[in-house]
DOPA-139266 format. One line per 8 residues: number of its first residue (from 1); their letters; for each residue z, y, x of N, C-alpha, C, CB. Coordinates in nm, 4 decimals. Atoms other than C-alpha are relative to their C-alpha. Glycine has a CB too. Layout:
NUM> A> Z:Y:X:Z:Y:X:Z:Y:X:Z:Y:X ~ ...
END
This chain:
1> MATTQVPP> -0.0090:0.0243:-0.1681:-12.1806:-1.9487:1.3740:0.1145:-0.1289:0.0155:0.0671:0.1673:0.0964 ~ -0.0976:0.1011:-0.0220:-12.0896:-2.2400:1.4699:0.0338:-0.0600:0.1707:-0.0556:-0.1178:-0.0940 ~ -0.1029:-0.0156:-0.1056:-11.8509:-2.3087:1.7883:-0.0452:-0.1367:0.0526:0.1718:0.0233:-0.0463 ~ 0.0177:0.0820:-0.0724:-11.9398:-2.5627:2.0547:0.0904:-0.0743:0.0336:-0.0436:0.0352:0.0739 ~ -0.0721:0.1240:-0.0467:-11.7795:-2.8947:2.0593:0.0424:-0.0501:0.1034:-0.0429:-0.0752:-0.0198 ~ 0.0182:0.1021:-0.0755:-11.6652:-3.0848:2.3540:0.0415:-0.1206:-0.0408:0.0446:0.0210:0.1023 ~ -0.0178:0.0809:0.1027:-11.6484:-3.4097:2.2266:0.0514:-0.1342:0.1396:-0.1638:-0.0186:-0.1235 ~ -0.0885:0.0975:-0.0814:-11.4140:-3.6671:2.3850:-0.0510:-0.0873:0.0708:0.0789:-0.0690:-0.0662
9> PGRTVIED> 0.0845:0.1105:-0.0560:-11.5328:-3.9319:2.6308:-0.0349:-0.1063:-0.0522:0.0393:-0.0424:0.0900 ~ 0.0567:0.1473:0.1123:-11.7421:-4.1887:2.5197:-0.0800:0.0273:-0.1129:0.1259:-0.0835:-0.0805 ~ -0.0063:-0.0573:0.1362:-11.7984:-4.0137:2.1699:-0.1237:0.1136:0.0095:0.1638:0.0688:-0.0371 ~ 0.0349:-0.1000:0.0583:-12.0686:-3.8134:2.0449:0.0201:0.1151:-0.0765:-0.0362:-0.0277:-0.0269 ~ -0.0387:-0.0643:0.1004:-12.0424:-3.4822:1.8484:-0.1064:0.0557:-0.0710:0.0853:0.0846:0.0337 ~ 0.1424:-0.0102:0.0882:-12.3565:-3.4559:1.5580:0.0303:0.1859:-0.0070:-0.0021:-0.1160:-0.2022 ~ 0.0000:-0.1949:0.0022:-12.3681:-3.0609:1.5097:-0.0335:0.0283:-0.1812:-0.1874:0.0960:0.1348 ~ -0.0133:0.0128:0.1776:-12.3486:-2.9613:1.1156:-0.1370:0.0499:0.0068:0.1327:0.1069:-0.1109
17> PRTRRQRP> 0.1122:0.0167:0.0389:-12.6815:-3.0080:0.9737:-0.0880:0.1932:-0.0321:0.0306:-0.1150:-0.1396 ~ 0.0115:-0.1202:0.0471:-12.6576:-2.6468:0.8375:-0.0452:0.1050:0.1098:0.1236:0.0312:-0.0616 ~ -0.0028:-0.0440:-0.1177:-12.6082:-2.4778:1.1623:-0.0647:0.0537:0.0968:0.0245:-0.0499:0.0320 ~ 0.1559:-0.0520:-0.0162:-12.8947:-2.2551:1.2535:0.0030:-0.0153:0.1848:-0.0327:0.2060:-0.0777 ~ -0.0020:-0.0086:-0.1593:-12.9602:-2.2814:1.6453:-0.0371:0.1636:0.0774:-0.1266:-0.1188:0.0524 ~ -0.0235:-0.0898:-0.0554:-12.9109:-2.0266:1.8888:-0.1362:0.0511:0.0764:0.1104:-0.0310:0.0686 ~ 0.1523:-0.0071:-0.0828:-13.2960:-1.8659:1.9835:0.0490:0.0909:0.1352:-0.1513:0.0985:-0.1088 ~ -0.0274:-0.0242:-0.2016:-13.3292:-1.7749:2.4131:-0.0020:0.1528:-0.1014:-0.1772:-0.0550:0.1940
25> SGQRSKTN> 0.0038:-0.1327:-0.0023:-13.2819:-1.3908:2.4336:-0.1497:0.0716:-0.0084:0.0713:0.0345:0.1201 ~ 0.1043:-0.0402:-0.0151:-13.6055:-1.1802:2.3705:-0.0977:-0.0536:-0.1271:-0.0316:-0.0340:0.1329 ~ 0.0469:0.0696:0.0842:-13.7344:-1.4568:2.1169:-0.0207:0.0777:-0.1607:0.0879:-0.1154:0.0094 ~ -0.0254:-0.0529:0.1414:-13.8317:-1.3099:1.7602:-0.0099:-0.1343:-0.0742:-0.1139:0.1217:-0.0570 ~ -0.0630:0.0789:0.0816:-13.6967:-1.4941:1.4750:-0.1661:-0.0243:-0.1040:0.1619:0.0853:-0.0753 ~ 0.0950:0.0435:0.1006:-13.9875:-1.7231:1.2774:0.0285:-0.0002:-0.1682:-0.0270:-0.1344:0.0412 ~ 0.0010:-0.0280:0.1159:-14.0565:-1.6958:0.9362:-0.0552:-0.1159:-0.0495:-0.0570:0.1155:-0.0294 ~ 0.0321:0.1673:0.1370:-14.1682:-1.9589:0.6563:-0.1814:-0.0009:-0.0061:0.0852:0.0491:-0.2511
33> FELYAWLF> 0.0862:-0.0540:0.0339:-14.5221:-1.8454:0.7413:-0.0603:-0.1103:0.0757:-0.0143:0.1403:0.0142 ~ 0.0628:0.1364:-0.1043:-14.6316:-2.2066:0.9341:0.0153:-0.0671:-0.0994:0.0758:-0.0682:0.1497 ~ -0.0534:0.0571:0.0958:-14.4596:-2.3683:0.6338:-0.0715:0.0527:-0.1361:0.1438:0.0213:0.0117 ~ 0.0570:-0.0137:0.0705:-14.6540:-2.1634:0.3996:-0.1682:-0.0717:0.0211:0.0308:0.1226:-0.0142 ~ 0.0932:0.0511:-0.1340:-14.9812:-2.2534:0.6374:-0.0285:-0.1296:-0.0599:0.0816:-0.0137:0.1704 ~ -0.0023:0.1458:-0.0167:-14.9087:-2.6134:0.6418:-0.0329:-0.0353:-0.1952:0.1883:-0.0644:0.0867 ~ 0.0403:-0.0333:0.1607:-14.8667:-2.6285:0.2494:-0.1623:0.0267:-0.0700:0.0763:0.1401:-0.0282 ~ 0.0817:-0.0376:0.0198:-15.1772:-2.4383:0.1990:-0.1202:-0.1075:0.0247:0.0116:0.1051:0.0528
41> MRLSGLAL> 0.0734:0.1210:-0.0197:-15.3775:-2.6768:0.3823:-0.0245:-0.0984:-0.0634:0.0276:-0.0456:0.0703 ~ -0.0447:0.1159:0.0398:-15.2585:-2.9522:0.2220:-0.1026:0.0191:-0.2012:0.2211:-0.0001:0.0219 ~ 0.0790:-0.0180:0.1550:-15.3648:-2.7691:-0.1464:-0.1368:-0.0032:0.0289:0.0292:0.1487:-0.0878 ~ 0.1049:-0.0337:0.0152:-15.6310:-2.6472:-0.0421:-0.1226:-0.1096:0.0448:0.0058:0.1166:0.0582 ~ 0.0543:0.0675:0.0048:-15.7564:-2.9556:0.0720:-0.0587:-0.0898:-0.0892:0.0334:-0.0164:0.0508 ~ 0.0450:0.1514:0.1363:-15.7418:-3.1871:-0.2468:-0.0666:0.0923:-0.0910:0.1640:-0.1067:-0.1111 ~ 0.0476:-0.0627:0.1490:-15.8666:-2.9184:-0.4562:-0.1769:0.0221:0.1159:0.1303:0.2095:-0.0889 ~ 0.0807:0.0404:-0.0176:-16.1763:-2.9080:-0.1960:-0.0874:-0.1308:0.0172:0.0109:0.0469:0.0416
49> IVLVLGHL> 0.0527:0.1034:0.0425:-16.2236:-3.2451:-0.2359:-0.0817:0.0035:-0.1600:0.1115:-0.0894:0.0121 ~ 0.0518:-0.0038:0.1328:-16.2877:-3.1966:-0.6073:-0.1143:0.1192:-0.0183:0.1243:0.0206:-0.0989 ~ 0.0945:-0.1120:0.0334:-16.5039:-2.8731:-0.6007:-0.1033:-0.0667:0.0972:0.0526:0.1733:0.0327 ~ 0.1043:0.0217:-0.0963:-16.7058:-3.0056:-0.2846:-0.0397:-0.1279:-0.0160:0.0358:0.0249:0.1360 ~ 0.0701:0.1624:0.1388:-16.7638:-3.4080:-0.4553:-0.0796:0.0896:-0.0945:0.1652:-0.1149:-0.1398 ~ 0.0772:-0.0687:0.1278:-16.8767:-3.2175:-0.7426:-0.1295:0.0444:0.0383:0.0745:0.1286:-0.0615 ~ 0.1364:-0.1154:-0.0712:-17.1034:-2.9701:-0.5748:-0.1052:-0.1314:0.0601:0.0744:0.1405:0.1831 ~ 0.0677:0.1032:-0.0779:-17.2669:-3.2902:-0.3838:-0.0467:-0.0621:-0.1284:0.0922:-0.0969:0.1100
57> LIMNVLDG> 0.0057:0.0761:0.1142:-17.2956:-3.4705:-0.7096:-0.0564:0.0339:-0.0859:0.0880:-0.0268:-0.0446 ~ 0.0853:-0.0780:0.0955:-17.4420:-3.2092:-0.9197:-0.1116:0.0139:0.0906:0.0608:0.1439:-0.0595 ~ 0.1671:-0.0870:-0.0780:-17.7056:-3.0571:-0.6323:-0.0728:-0.1179:0.0386:0.0177:0.1176:0.1751 ~ 0.0372:0.1164:-0.1129:-17.7801:-3.4159:-0.4488:-0.0068:-0.1070:-0.0967:0.1185:-0.0338:0.1349 ~ -0.0105:0.1250:0.0643:-17.7527:-3.6794:-0.7154:-0.0628:-0.0119:-0.1501:0.1448:-0.0319:-0.0020 ~ 0.0831:0.0060:0.1332:-17.8135:-3.6107:-1.0605:-0.1004:0.0691:-0.0032:0.0607:0.0357:-0.1108 ~ 0.1533:-0.0728:0.0404:-18.1159:-3.5171:-1.2551:-0.1004:0.0026:0.1344:0.0249:0.1835:-0.0554 ~ 0.0910:-0.0120:-0.0711:-18.3478:-3.6074:-0.9923:0.0154:0.0277:0.1538:-0.0606:0.0798:-0.0586
65> GVQRINFG> 0.0058:0.0078:-0.1375:-18.2092:-3.5243:-0.6600:-0.0340:0.1726:0.0661:-0.1263:-0.1227:0.0350 ~ 0.0004:-0.1105:-0.0744:-18.2558:-3.2399:-0.3829:-0.1305:0.0878:0.0203:0.0454:-0.0413:0.1151 ~ 0.1047:-0.0662:0.0536:-18.6096:-3.1894:-0.5266:-0.0334:0.0678:-0.0651:-0.0454:-0.0282:-0.0238 ~ -0.0779:-0.1096:0.0748:-18.5057:-3.0101:-0.7854:0.0593:0.1800:0.0065:0.0948:-0.0638:-0.0023 ~ -0.0719:-0.1235:-0.0325:-18.3515:-2.7552:-0.6088:-0.0894:0.1315:0.0677:0.1129:-0.0463:0.1013 ~ 0.0669:-0.1384:-0.0752:-18.5099:-2.3826:-0.5510:0.0552:0.1237:-0.0740:-0.1818:0.0071:-0.0099 ~ -0.0634:-0.1262:0.0987:-18.4738:-2.0417:-0.6984:0.0454:-0.0358:-0.1045:-0.0860:0.1035:-0.0461 ~ 0.0156:0.0550:0.1448:-18.5116:-2.1373:-1.0320:0.1429:-0.0837:-0.0396:-0.1441:-0.1102:-0.0074
73> FVAGRWSS> -0.1153:0.0529:0.0338:-18.2548:-2.3659:-1.0486:0.1347:0.0168:0.0586:-0.0222:-0.1051:0.0020 ~ -0.1300:-0.1139:-0.0460:-17.9979:-2.1348:-0.8356:0.0166:0.0736:-0.0991:-0.0206:0.1045:0.1244 ~ 0.0186:-0.0907:0.0752:-18.1023:-1.8878:-1.0918:0.0908:-0.0579:-0.1285:-0.1530:0.0291:-0.0150 ~ 0.0074:0.0625:0.1463:-18.0375:-2.1048:-1.3775:0.1682:-0.0531:0.0285:-0.1509:-0.1489:-0.0350 ~ -0.1285:0.0355:-0.0103:-17.7092:-2.2307:-1.2265:0.0861:0.0792:-0.0095:0.0236:-0.0508:0.0881 ~ -0.0971:-0.1111:-0.0067:-17.5627:-1.9000:-1.1376:-0.0300:0.0647:-0.1340:-0.0179:0.1028:0.1324 ~ -0.0125:-0.0982:0.1042:-17.6397:-1.7470:-1.4803:0.1354:-0.0506:-0.0792:-0.1423:0.0066:-0.0975 ~ -0.1207:0.0336:0.0575:-17.3199:-1.9095:-1.5980:0.1505:0.0776:0.0752:-0.0016:-0.1645:0.0107
81> PFWRTWDL> -0.1374:-0.1054:-0.0711:-16.9578:-1.7304:-1.5156:0.0493:-0.1373:0.0720:0.1525:0.0968:-0.1388 ~ -0.0560:0.1074:-0.0331:-16.8598:-2.1023:-1.4900:-0.0333:-0.0517:0.1846:-0.0559:-0.0996:-0.1186 ~ 0.0608:0.0278:-0.1080:-17.0802:-2.2067:-1.1815:0.0133:0.1287:0.1063:-0.1399:-0.0394:-0.0397 ~ -0.0285:-0.0659:-0.0265:-17.0438:-1.8839:-1.0406:0.1473:0.0019:0.1049:-0.0234:0.0418:-0.0980 ~ -0.1555:0.0650:-0.0085:-16.6378:-1.9383:-1.0318:-0.0159:-0.0739:0.0863:0.0679:-0.0759:-0.1148 ~ -0.0046:0.1796:-0.0869:-16.7053:-2.3172:-0.8944:-0.0520:0.0254:0.1447:-0.1335:-0.1461:-0.0827 ~ 0.0341:-0.0549:-0.1598:-16.8670:-2.1473:-0.5810:0.0442:0.0751:0.0381:-0.1011:0.0394:0.0412 ~ -0.0600:-0.0945:-0.0641:-16.7028:-1.8796:-0.5070:0.1764:-0.0363:0.0118:-0.0414:0.1350:-0.0797
89> LMLWLAEL> -0.1342:0.1013:-0.0279:-16.3608:-2.0941:-0.5212:-0.0221:-0.0624:0.1118:0.0323:-0.1149:-0.1065 ~ 0.0056:0.1391:-0.1366:-16.5214:-2.3479:-0.2949:-0.0340:0.0960:0.1794:-0.2065:-0.1522:-0.0500 ~ 0.0037:-0.0883:-0.1182:-16.6338:-2.0479:-0.0771:0.1391:0.0068:0.0646:-0.0488:0.1436:-0.0394 ~ -0.0920:-0.0948:-0.0253:-16.3137:-1.8784:-0.0469:0.0876:-0.1191:0.0513:0.0508:0.1037:-0.1257 ~ -0.0581:0.1045:-0.0155:-16.1165:-2.2398:-0.0092:-0.0188:-0.0703:0.1242:-0.0261:-0.0650:-0.0937 ~ 0.0657:0.0077:-0.1000:-16.3601:-2.3428:0.2253:0.0502:0.0598:0.1966:-0.1082:0.0678:-0.0702 ~ 0.0098:-0.0971:-0.1434:-16.3764:-2.0654:0.4829:0.1811:0.0334:0.0283:-0.1154:0.1902:-0.0382 ~ -0.0990:-0.0353:-0.0733:-15.9593:-1.9774:0.5057:0.0739:-0.1173:0.0042:0.0672:0.1126:-0.0435
97> HGANGLRT> -0.0588:0.1210:-0.0660:-15.8928:-2.3718:0.5371:-0.0236:-0.0159:0.0926:-0.0130:-0.1009:-0.0348 ~ 0.0634:-0.0032:-0.1209:-16.1164:-2.3780:0.8211:0.0504:0.1036:0.0929:-0.1345:0.0156:-0.0207 ~ -0.0834:-0.0356:-0.0613:-16.0027:-2.0973:0.9422:0.1288:0.0106:0.0543:-0.0147:0.0341:-0.0162 ~ -0.1645:0.0463:-0.0245:-15.6332:-2.1599:0.9018:0.0242:-0.1290:0.1317:0.0632:-0.0793:-0.1744 ~ 0.0536:0.0981:-0.0655:-15.7366:-2.4985:1.0947:-0.0147:-0.0140:0.1183:-0.0847:-0.0168:-0.0307 ~ 0.0790:-0.0891:-0.1285:-15.9128:-2.3007:1.3553:0.0968:0.0341:0.0744:-0.0842:0.1389:-0.0331 ~ -0.0728:-0.0927:-0.0879:-15.6414:-2.0850:1.4228:0.1691:-0.0456:0.0604:0.0060:0.1383:-0.0933 ~ -0.1090:0.1156:-0.0895:-15.3866:-2.4187:1.4971:-0.0358:-0.0520:0.0720:0.0599:-0.1019:-0.0452
105> VINDYAER> 0.0826:0.0673:-0.1263:-15.6453:-2.5373:1.7203:0.0261:0.1284:0.0997:-0.1948:-0.0403:-0.0338 ~ -0.0422:-0.1003:-0.0884:-15.6028:-2.1806:1.9043:0.1439:-0.0050:0.0053:-0.0482:0.1326:-0.0382 ~ -0.1540:0.0212:-0.0447:-15.2380:-2.1844:1.9062:0.0221:-0.1333:0.0733:0.1011:0.0000:-0.1310 ~ -0.0774:0.1132:-0.0744:-15.1921:-2.5083:2.0575:-0.0634:-0.0033:0.1193:0.0009:-0.1440:-0.0656 ~ 0.1008:0.0296:-0.1418:-15.4936:-2.5055:2.3220:-0.0016:0.1663:0.0911:-0.2096:-0.0546:-0.0667 ~ 0.0255:-0.1040:0.0287:-15.5035:-2.1411:2.3850:0.1613:0.0262:0.1079:-0.0318:0.0341:-0.1763 ~ -0.1655:0.0245:-0.0351:-15.2036:-2.0985:2.6901:0.0530:0.1470:0.0167:0.0331:-0.0985:0.1602 ~ -0.0074:-0.1367:-0.0391:-15.2480:-1.7410:2.7792:-0.0237:0.0805:-0.1533:-0.1235:0.0352:0.1276
113> APTRFWLK> 0.0247:-0.0982:0.1361:-15.1500:-1.5087:2.5000:-0.0994:0.1046:-0.0462:0.0961:0.0714:-0.0106 ~ 0.0561:-0.0505:0.0089:-15.4142:-1.2344:2.5938:-0.1198:-0.0868:-0.0638:0.0096:0.0609:0.0931 ~ 0.0822:0.1042:0.0703:-15.6434:-1.5414:2.5062:0.0031:0.0087:-0.1373:0.0384:-0.1309:0.0321 ~ -0.0245:0.0189:0.1420:-15.5005:-1.6420:2.2384:-0.0147:0.1096:-0.1401:0.1278:-0.0378:0.0092 ~ 0.0132:-0.0927:0.0904:-15.4950:-1.3017:2.0658:-0.1403:-0.0068:-0.0419:0.0422:0.1270:0.0476 ~ 0.1812:-0.0395:0.0530:-15.9138:-1.2419:2.0975:-0.0321:-0.0656:-0.0369:-0.1144:0.0288:0.0664 ~ 0.0452:0.0519:0.1273:-15.9632:-1.5718:1.9536:0.0003:-0.0042:-0.1067:0.0033:-0.0555:-0.0135 ~ -0.0359:0.0144:0.1822:-15.7670:-1.5349:1.6585:-0.0762:0.1384:-0.0322:0.2112:0.0047:-0.0634
121> MLLYSSAV> 0.0379:-0.0895:0.0290:-15.9001:-1.2016:1.6584:-0.1460:-0.0353:-0.0489:0.0260:0.0838:0.0939 ~ 0.1819:0.0686:0.0130:-16.2878:-1.3336:1.6928:0.0002:-0.0734:-0.1659:-0.0427:-0.1752:0.1601 ~ -0.0618:0.0631:0.1214:-16.1352:-1.5679:1.3841:-0.0294:0.0394:-0.0947:0.1136:-0.0023:-0.0145 ~ -0.0495:-0.0862:0.1102:-16.0223:-1.3286:1.1711:-0.1468:0.0963:-0.0652:0.1367:0.1100:0.0742 ~ 0.1436:-0.0961:0.0472:-16.3402:-1.1315:1.1984:-0.1079:-0.0376:-0.0784:-0.0774:0.0391:0.1075 ~ 0.1018:0.1042:0.0778:-16.5805:-1.4036:1.1289:0.0340:-0.0488:-0.1328:-0.0175:-0.1270:0.0772 ~ 0.0181:0.0323:0.1367:-16.4343:-1.5312:0.8512:0.0440:0.1347:-0.1112:0.0942:-0.1381:-0.0234 ~ 0.0235:-0.1167:0.1218:-16.3863:-1.1967:0.6801:-0.1529:0.0760:-0.0233:0.1074:0.1305:0.0369
129> LVLMLGTL> 0.0967:0.0002:0.0103:-16.7241:-1.1509:0.7811:-0.1040:-0.0580:-0.1425:-0.0020:-0.0428:0.1037 ~ 0.0046:0.1314:0.1160:-16.7973:-1.4979:0.5748:-0.0019:0.0628:-0.1204:0.1330:-0.1104:-0.0039 ~ -0.0404:-0.0064:0.1572:-16.6194:-1.4289:0.2659:-0.0323:0.1437:-0.0903:0.1688:-0.0232:-0.0053 ~ 0.1140:-0.1540:0.0079:-16.7737:-1.0574:0.2617:-0.1299:-0.0223:-0.0237:-0.0168:0.0897:0.1397 ~ 0.2030:0.0059:-0.0047:-17.1387:-1.1676:0.2572:0.0367:-0.0883:-0.1339:-0.1281:-0.1130:0.1809 ~ 0.0486:0.1189:0.0516:-17.0962:-1.4828:0.0916:0.0766:0.0394:-0.1571:0.0517:-0.1564:0.0975 ~ -0.0730:-0.0339:0.2070:-16.8633:-1.3123:-0.2517:-0.1209:0.0767:0.0121:0.2018:0.1184:-0.0677 ~ 0.1077:-0.1261:0.0317:-17.1513:-1.0209:-0.2247:-0.1150:-0.0845:-0.0492:-0.0507:0.1078:0.1463
137> VIFTFDPT> 0.1370:0.0161:0.0668:-17.4140:-1.2428:-0.2786:0.0139:-0.1130:-0.1168:-0.1183:-0.0468:0.1168 ~ -0.0225:0.0654:0.1318:-17.2610:-1.4748:-0.5433:0.0164:0.1238:-0.1049:0.1391:-0.1029:0.0044 ~ -0.0296:-0.0515:0.0783:-17.1622:-1.1566:-0.7072:-0.1199:0.1154:-0.0333:0.1244:0.0274:0.0295 ~ 0.1343:-0.0992:0.0454:-17.5017:-0.9649:-0.6854:-0.1504:-0.0798:-0.0029:-0.0179:0.1371:0.1252 ~ 0.1391:0.0545:0.0342:-17.7727:-1.2317:-0.7178:-0.0408:0.0019:-0.1449:-0.0107:-0.1414:0.0445 ~ 0.0788:-0.0420:0.1054:-17.9880:-1.1520:-0.9696:-0.1137:-0.1165:-0.0241:-0.0607:0.1456:0.0344 ~ 0.1088:0.0780:0.0336:-18.1914:-1.4197:-1.1415:-0.1057:0.0581:-0.0934:0.0491:-0.1142:-0.0534 ~ 0.0901:-0.0981:0.1207:-18.4296:-1.2128:-1.3007:-0.1544:0.0226:0.1592:0.1392:0.2357:-0.0783
145> IG> 0.0540:-0.0782:-0.1088:-18.6091:-1.1120:-0.9422:-0.1233:-0.0830:0.0293:0.1019:0.0203:0.1283 ~ 0.1371:0.0662:0.0134:-18.8557:-1.4160:-0.9875:-0.0950:0.0214:-0.1080:0.0169:-0.1280:-0.0030
END
């Protein structure tokens, strides 16, 4: 722990960069969660650029465009484990990326702690619901129904 030095008149003392700041009493210590959340946003954003642009290119541009998209097209596409994995990865990354961004917005703008808590619970519940339902659809899709 660093000791506080009184600078001579007219001079400033710069603290040692490795000195830990003293937290006000009652404030819990920070973890690296925010660092990992920040890093996840950058990496998932890069991955989503590739996944979403690839999805848009294949679904809307190549081989005749949107007019050919129907049950048969989806059934043919999802008969391949590659495309199911592609869509599953896109679903999970997009949902977690969006939920993490909205969590940051809630932390920034919800001033009261109970409001922040309930907004985040609503966000987490809806994110889990969307992930569960989307994953269920991708894994249980039966291409032989038609």
